[in-house]
NUVEXFI-82893 format. One line per 2 residues: number of its first residue (from 1); their letters; for each residue x, y, z of C-alpha. Coordinates in steps of 0.001 Angstrom, whole numbers. Each point is the difference from the previous one (the first is absolute). Layout:
NUM> a> X Y Z ~ ...
This chain:
1> mp> 0 0 0 ~ 1248 3545 -692
3> ps> 1577 2050 2824 ~ -2942 2416 -106
5> yv> -2480 -2785 788 ~ -177 712 3740
7> st> -669 3689 -526 ~ -2919 -701 -2370
9> va> -1808 -2668 2029 ~ -1916 742 3179
11> rn> 1141 -1542 3268 ~ -1840 -3267 805
13> hr> -727 -553 -3700 ~ 53 -3737 -734
15> lt> 1937 -1307 -2980 ~ -1903 -2282 -2352
17> eh> 3030 -1192 -1987 ~ 960 -3649 429
19> ii> 3766 576 -165 ~ 1917 2620 1994
21> ig> 3640 758 -827 ~ 2261 2119 2169
23> tp> 3094 187 2159 ~ -339 -1359 3550
25> gk> -214 3525 1396 ~ -2676 1052 -2466
27> vl> -2034 -3145 636 ~ 72 728 3726
29> dw> -1090 3602 -558 ~ -2870 -988 -2309
31> st> -1281 -2592 2442 ~ 663 1389 3483
33> ky> 119 3752 -488 ~ -2408 677 -2856
35> kf> -2181 -3115 463 ~ -209 -622 -3760
37> fd> -76 -3753 595 ~ 127 -2560 2799
39> ls> 3158 -2098 197 ~ -1908 -2753 1787
41> ki> -2024 -493 -3177 ~ 3075 -633 -2161
43> av> -40 -3522 -1480 ~ 3467 18 -1603
45> fv> 3030 2069 1071 ~ 2999 102 -2378
47> ld> 3364 1424 1011 ~ 2229 441 -3053
49> ea> 3772 578 117 ~ 193 -1300 3559
51> dv> 3786 414 9 ~ -443 3729 -659
53> mi> -2480 241 2857 ~ 2698 -1313 2310
55> at> 2542 2516 -1277 ~ -2468 2838 637
57> qg> -557 -22 3751 ~ -3260 1947 -122
59> hq> -1539 -2417 -2503 ~ 935 -2960 2147
61> dq> -1638 1460 3104 ~ -3102 1036 -1936
63> sf> -343 -3494 -1472 ~ -117 -1480 3493
65> ri> -2619 2580 996 ~ -2162 -925 -2992
67> rk> 292 -3665 944 ~ -1615 680 3382
69> fl> -3195 1211 -1714 ~ -324 -3006 -2311
71> ts> -2118 -2996 982 ~ 1233 -3582 246
73> nc> -1968 -805 -3169 ~ 1937 2529 -2098
75> qi> 2389 -1593 -2505 ~ 3398 1686 203
77> mf> 2522 -217 -2845 ~ 3598 1209 -82
79> fs> 2032 517 -3167 ~ 3735 572 82
81> at> 2833 -321 -2499 ~ 2253 -1175 2823
83> yd> -772 -2391 2826 ~ 2893 277 2426
85> ee> -388 -530 3719 ~ -1030 3589 675
87> vm> -2828 -212 -2526 ~ -1154 -3339 1420
89> qf> -57 1317 3565 ~ -2041 3004 -1144
91> ak> -2458 -2281 -1782 ~ -354 -2377 2931
93> gi> -584 2955 2330 ~ -3181 749 -1940
95> vp> -905 -3460 -1331 ~ 833 -2924 2318
97> np> 713 -3301 -1798 ~ -234 1411 -3543
99> vl> -171 -2064 -3163 ~ 3163 750 -2017
101> ir> 87 123 -3795 ~ 3474 618 -1380
103> lk> 940 552 -3622 ~ 3345 -1053 -1456
105> re> 3099 1310 1692 ~ 1130 3485 -980
107> ee> 3232 -1278 -1560 ~ -1943 -1932 -2609
109> sl> -1853 3114 -1104 ~ 3306 1374 -1321
111> dn> 643 -2901 -2379 ~ -1470 1783 -3025
113> iq> 1745 3325 690 ~ 3501 593 -1383
115> qy> 1927 2129 2486 ~ 2892 2289 -905
117> yt> 2056 2760 1551 ~ 1821 2936 -1583
119> lc> 2768 1873 1803 ~ -673 3746 204
121> eh> 1672 2346 2478 ~ -2221 3038 -528
123> kd> -3604 682 -990 ~ 1087 1457 -3342
125> dk> 1784 -3304 -699 ~ -3221 -1799 858
127> yq> -1945 2158 -2419 ~ 2465 -728 -2787
129> ai> -264 -3726 745 ~ -3808 160 -208
131> sn> 213 1863 -3306 ~ 2375 -2580 -1497
133> iy> -2080 -2961 1173 ~ -3328 1556 -969
135> gg> 1294 747 -3479 ~ 1442 -3454 -558
137> it> -2821 -2365 849 ~ -3640 -501 -872
139> vg> -2137 832 3009 ~ -3682 -15 761
141> qv> -139 2328 2970 ~ 2509 812 2716
143> ii> -341 779 3708 ~ 2929 1851 1589
145> fc> 222 23 3797 ~ 1721 2831 1858
147> qt> 614 180 3730 ~ -1123 3629 410
149> rk> -2579 2330 -1525 ~ 2787 2475 -798
151> ta> 1890 -2516 -2143 ~ -3228 -1151 -1678
153> aw> -894 3603 -892 ~ 3512 666 -1343
155> lt> -35 -3112 -2166 ~ -3508 743 -1309
157> qk> 996 3507 -1007 ~ 3187 -1204 -1703
159> mt> -1663 -2803 -1976 ~ -2908 2230 -1023
161> kd> 2443 2640 -1227 ~ 1669 -2654 -2162
163> gh> -3302 -868 -1647 ~ -1092 -3115 1897
165> av> -3670 -586 882 ~ 340 -103 3784
167> al> -2429 -36 2929 ~ 810 688 3652
169> ls> -1728 -1727 2899 ~ 1006 935 3536
171> ge> -1469 297 3460 ~ -1085 3638 -103
173> lt> -2599 -654 -2715 ~ -3639 -321 983
175> ve> -1804 -3324 -462 ~ -1783 1366 -3061
177> er> 3291 1211 -1517 ~ 1636 -3394 588
179> in> -2887 -1825 -1647 ~ 208 2336 -3003
181> vl> 3769 -569 -372 ~ -411 -3784 195
183> dr> -2897 -4 -2471 ~ 2060 1957 -2521
185> fr> 2926 -2379 483 ~ -2211 -3068 -464
187> eg> -1371 1524 -3184 ~ 3550 449 -1318
189> ke> -140 3800 -127 ~ 3307 20 1888
191> kv> 2608 -2708 -492 ~ 2043 800 3093
193> li> -1341 308 3536 ~ 2335 1504 2590
195> tt> -1004 -599 3584 ~ 1038 -535 3583
197> nv> -937 -2952 2203 ~ -3635 1126 -171
199> ls> -353 -2281 -3050 ~ 2064 -2961 1180
201> rg> -3039 -1996 1171 ~ -3212 -1289 -1487
203> id> 62 1538 -3483 ~ -378 -2368 -2956
205> ie> 776 1458 -3421 ~ 521 -2738 -2552
207> qv> 1986 2077 -2501 ~ 2855 750 2435
209> ti> 3062 -1837 -1322 ~ 2772 1805 1876
211> vv> 398 1270 3553 ~ 2937 2280 775
213> nf> 1226 672 3519 ~ 1481 3463 -492
215> dl> 779 -239 3718 ~ 328 -3308 1815
217> pv> -2642 -372 2722 ~ 1360 492 3505
219> dq> -1617 69 3431 ~ 239 2743 2604
221> qk> 3351 -1381 1146 ~ 1285 199 -3613
223> ga> 126 -3782 -231 ~ -1313 -2005 -2940
225> dc> -3808 -102 -50 ~ -502 -3417 -1581
227> et> -3768 15 415 ~ -398 3287 -1876
229> yl> 2395 -1277 -2672 ~ -2231 -3021 -522
231> hr> -3116 2148 -247 ~ 1638 2435 -2398
233> ig> 1377 -2435 -2550 ~ -3165 -2054 341
235> rt> -1778 2709 -2025 ~ 1435 -1795 -3060
237> gr> 30 -3690 -890 ~ -3687 -267 847
239> fg> -2770 -2103 -1529 ~ 2487 -2741 -896
241> ks> 2127 2313 -2144 ~ 3728 677 289
243> gi> 1370 3304 1209 ~ 3219 1928 523
245> ai> 1206 1783 3139 ~ 2943 2411 -241
247> nl> 1720 1410 3090 ~ 2071 3171 -236
249> cs> 2572 158 2785 ~ 3477 1131 991
251> hl> 2948 -2350 535 ~ -554 298 3755
253> ea> -3702 -807 -267 ~ 736 -2948 -2275
255> nt> 2262 -1500 2655 ~ -2366 671 2904
257> tl> -3702 640 -640 ~ -262 -1875 -3292
259> kh> 2061 -2929 1278 ~ -2289 -295 3012
261> iq> -3058 -77 -2288 ~ 1604 -2615 -2237
263> dh> 963 -2191 2952 ~ -3459 368 1560
265> fg> -1845 -1313 -3050 ~ 2716 -2331 -1207
267> kk> -397 1347 -3538 ~ 2914 1218 -2082
269> il> -81 3682 -989 ~ 2115 368 -3133
271> pl> 2134 3005 -1065 ~ -1293 2071 -2920
273> dp> 2155 2490 -1902 ~ -2318 2620 -1527
275> dd> 2793 1103 -2353 ~ 182 -3500 -1515
277> sd> -2707 162 -2660 ~ 270 -3712 -777
279> qv> -624 -966 3628 ~ -2913 2436 260
281> er> -1582 -1357 -3182 ~ 261 -3550 1332
283> ln> -2499 991 2663 ~ -2588 -296 -2767
285> d> 655 -3749 -315
């Protein structure tokens, strides 16, 4: 529902919709503060991205508060891309003795994605590498991940200036603006989508053949963020198709962050020289 929904509906108004979608905090407000619906009447409660809920302390606390209002007859479902011990403890805290359904291990999901790395010491070197690779292979559409909004904006401006059809998707956009950007990208109006981690999860666009990590994903301690890496490159190689992931990194990052990612997944990440036109063209094979 749009952000203006609360301001346009009278307090104690009862929702008639069968499905309600919101963050844990918003769901609590709608039910307990504004009385739009009764949580005790909920038949099915779905918590998506449970691992993210754990990482966001407020969401975790609010999820437990919601649980207290649900009846014993309510079916509760958790979805998470990871299922480490922390996720399992969170789940069991809300759903005792849950039924577990696990898909294939995350390592196997990388089998149809060719992974490469290109050594670049500066962002201008990275841009030149992207230009060489983009000009040497046949691509459907490309998603480029940057670590910060500032870098994403810089790269968007530079590629646009050089005549590329580029879209930018970052956290400061409204929901409506994000939807519009994604719709245009799906329709092929832009061939390159530059984004931050806001797009690393849950977006399926079949035409994406290449994912570029302009910046390697790192956590708050500047260590390798393997989970985000998996989500990012998983935007390609979907629907049974093959995909390509290209990581742009310095010599230091190649020996630290990238090595940690490679060791974590047990999948070889091969060197790619963007100045070697023959090697770049072989990516088409």
